[in-house]
N, C-alpha and C positions, 0 to 999 in steps of 0.2 A: 457465403456467413465472412464479412471483413471485419476486421481488427475492433474496430472502433464496434461490434455488435457484439461484442466479451468485453466485460465491467462483475471484476473477480473483489472490488474491493468499492461498496454503494452503503454504504453509512445509514440505516435508518430506525432505528433502538431510540434511547437513551436520548442520539444527541435530534433526536427529530425533531423539526424548527414547532413552538409553539402555535397551537390550530389546525396543522395540516397532519393529515391521519397519511398511516400506513398504505394505505390502497391510490392515496394524489401521489405519495412518495417510487411506489410501482410501476401507477399508467404515464405518470414524465417518465422514468426513465424507458415507457415501454415509444413512447414519442418521440423517443430521443435515439431513437435506435435501436438502442438494446433488445438483445435479443438474449443470450446467456444472464445471466442473472446474480453476481454474489452479495448478499445480504450481510452485511456488517454491523459489527455495536464492540467499544470497547472494555471487553472486558471488567477490568476493572471500577461501571459504575454504574456492574449487579454484586460486588464484591469489594466494595469501600475500602482501603488503609486507614481512611479519615475521614473526618467529618464532611463532607459538601452544600452547601447552601444554593440549591438550586435545585427546582421541582423536574420532577420526571416522569415520563408516561408513565412507568413501572418500577416496582418496587424494586430497592435495592439489596436482593440473594439469592439467590436458587429460583427460588417460585415465583419472579420477577421473568428473571432470566428464559428459565421453564415456558412461559404465559412466550415475552416474548414469542420465544420460537413458536411455538403454537396457533400464534395471529399471524405467524412468516406462512405456514406448513396452509391456516385457511385464503391463505389469497388468489391462490396456485390453480385452481377451480375457476376465479374470475382473469386468470389471464393464462390462457391453452397453450398460445400462440410460443410462452416463452413459456423457455428452461429455468428456475426460480432456486438458488441454493445457497447456504446456510452456513458464513464461520466466522465466529466473535474473532477479536484482535487483541490480540494479549499483548501487552507492553512491557519492558525487557527485564524490568526488577520485579515481572511475576516468579513465581515456586510453580513451576510446571508439575511437580509432586501434587502440587494443594490442587488442580483444577480438579474439580470430583468429576466422578466416573461421569453422570448421567452431562455434566456438560458435552465432554467426549463422544457417549452414544450419540448425543442427535444434531453433531454437527456435521457434515461434508469431507467440512479442511479445514483449517486453522492458520492467521496474518501472524506473525512473527515481526515485531521493529526491535530496531535496532539498536542499542547503546550506546553511547558520547558520553567521553568525561574530554572534551575539548582536547586533549593527548597528543596526537599523532600518537608516538608509541601504545599509548596505552587507549586508545581509539581504537588501533591493531589489534593488542593484543582480546580488549575486550572483546567484540567483534565477531575476535573467537574464538574467544571460548563462548561465548551464549550460542555461536554457529552449532556447534557441539556436544549442546545440552538443546537446543534443536534437534538435530537428528535425531536425536536418544525419545525424543518424547517423540518425532513422530512414527517412529519405528514402533516407538510403544505401545502408544494409541493406536493406529493402526491407520493412522489417517496420513491425506496430503495437506506436505503445510509451508509457505512461500513467504521469502523476507518483503515487508513493507519496504516499502522507499526508505533503498538502504543508505540514499545521497540529501536526504531530508535537512533534519539537524545539522548539517553544515551550511544547508542554504538560508535555512532561520536564524545559525549565527552568522551568518557569511550577509543579511540582509535585512532580513527584520527585528529581531530582536534589539539589534544596536546601530547606531550609524554607521550606516555604507562608508565603508574607509577607503581613501583615493589611489589604495592599487585594486580595489574594485569599480569601482569610475571606470582605471583608464582602463582596464580587458580593455583589446578590439573584436572583430569580430572577421574570421582567418578563412582566408578563398574556401575551406573545406573545413567543417570540424573536430576532421581525423590529424589538422594538422597543427595541432596541443602536444604540450609531449608528455610521458607520464608519470617526471617529477613537476611538472605546473597544473597535474591533474590532482594528484595527489599533495601538492601545498596547499592549492589550498583545499579540496574534500576532506581535508586531514585525516587519513589515514590512507594501509599499505592498499591502494586498490586491486593489483595487480593478486598479491597472496590472497585479501579472500577474493576476487575469483575460484581463485583456482581452490579455495578452500570448500567450496558454493559446491563446484565442479565433484571435487569429491565425493564429498557431503550430501549428494543430489537433492541441492535446496535453492530451488526457483530464488530468483527477484523480482520485482513488481517493479514497471515502466508506470511512471505513478503521473498522474494527471495535477493533478493538485499541484505538486513539488515543484512542475512544470505548469503550470496559471499564478506560480508567487511569482517567478523571475520571468516570464514572461509582466509582471506588473511594474516589473520596476523596470522596464528599457533600459534592462541589459542583455543584449543577442547575445554577444558575448561570453555569459556565464550557461544561458542556456547551449552552445555549442559546446561547452567547458561539459556539460552534465552527457550530450551526447557523447561526445569524445568517452565518457569514463563506461557508459555504456555499452564501446564499443571494442576497450578494453575488455572488462569481462567476455563481451561475447564473443574473443577471439581466444578466453582461456576456458570455453566450449558452455558459460554457462545458459543456464535457460531462463523463459520468462513469462511471467504475467503481466497483461493489461490491466488495471482499474484505475478511477479517476478513483481515488475516497469521497466520492461527494459527501457532504452532510446535511446538506441541507438549496433548494436550490427559488425559491422568492424572494427576491431583494426586490427595490424602491424599484425594481425599470420594471419593473415582472417577474417573470419568471429564467432562472438564470444558473444551468451550474456548469460544474466539475466536468470535461468530458476525458473520453482517453485516447491517450496520444497516439491518434494513429502514423500523424506526420514522421515523428520520431519510429516507428518499429519499418516504417517502411522507407526510413531513413538509413535503417540498421539493415533491411536486405532480412524484415521477418515478418509471418504471414501465419493464417491458422494453425499451415499445418506443423508452424512449430509452437504450434503450443503444446508440447506434452505433459506439463501439468496439469490440462483441462481435461485433453484422454486419459490422467487414471484419477480425473475428478468421478468422468459420465463414468468410467469402466469401459 
C-alpha cells in the first residue's frame, strides 16, 4: 500500500458531474489505483442555508443525504477489492450541534473546513476557535475528524479570486523548500502556522494534504508557491501534526477525456511521511 492508494476526500454526491453515475466515479477511483476511498459530499448541499438554483442528484434534505449514504453502501459489492468509506464535509459556518444524529450515525468520519477572514490575527483566532469546536464535536460524536485543506483559502485569495500580485509572481524557487522562513510562510498563508500546528497536535486534529490545492498552485506556473506550501506543511510536521491524504476530486470528465485531481504522493514523500504514519486511517478502520 502506498500513499496514492489512499484517498479520504473524494466527492461523488451532489457534486457529481451531470450524466456521470456514482458507479462511474468509483470505477474511475479504482482504475486510478485508489484502494481505500473516502467518499464525501458537502453537507450544506443537503441542508441549505439559502436557495441554490441548480439541479442535484439528491433531495436537499436529510432524506436525500441518507439516500446518498445508501447508494454508497450499495456500491461496495461491486468493488470488493476496495475499502469504501463515507464522510460528510462540514463547512466552517455550520453549527455542530445542529447536525442530525442520523448523519453522525451513518458516517465513518468527518471532514471539516477551516474559516478564513482575510486578516492574519483574525484568521489565526478563528482557526483556533473552530479547531476547539471540532475537537468537542469529535469527542461527542465518537467519530474521527480531520481539517480539510488548511491552506486552500489563502491559495485562492493569492492566486485565483483576484489578480495575482507582483509580489507573488516574484516568488523564486529555493534550493530546498525548507529554505523559506516561518515569517515568509505566515505572511503568505495569512495565519500563524506554528500556533495552529501546536493546537492541532494538542487537540489531535489531523491536517489534510490536499491534492486539489496543489493542483491549483501547479496550474499557475508558480513552483515557488508550491514550495511554500510544502514548507508550511513541514512546519506543521515538526510540531507533531498528523496528516491525511485526499485528492478533493469533484469531477474527472473533461474535454480531453478523463482527468481528475490526484493524491499528492510526491509531497508526502518529500515530507518523509508514509502509510505507517497515517494514524487517522488506523482510527477510522479500527
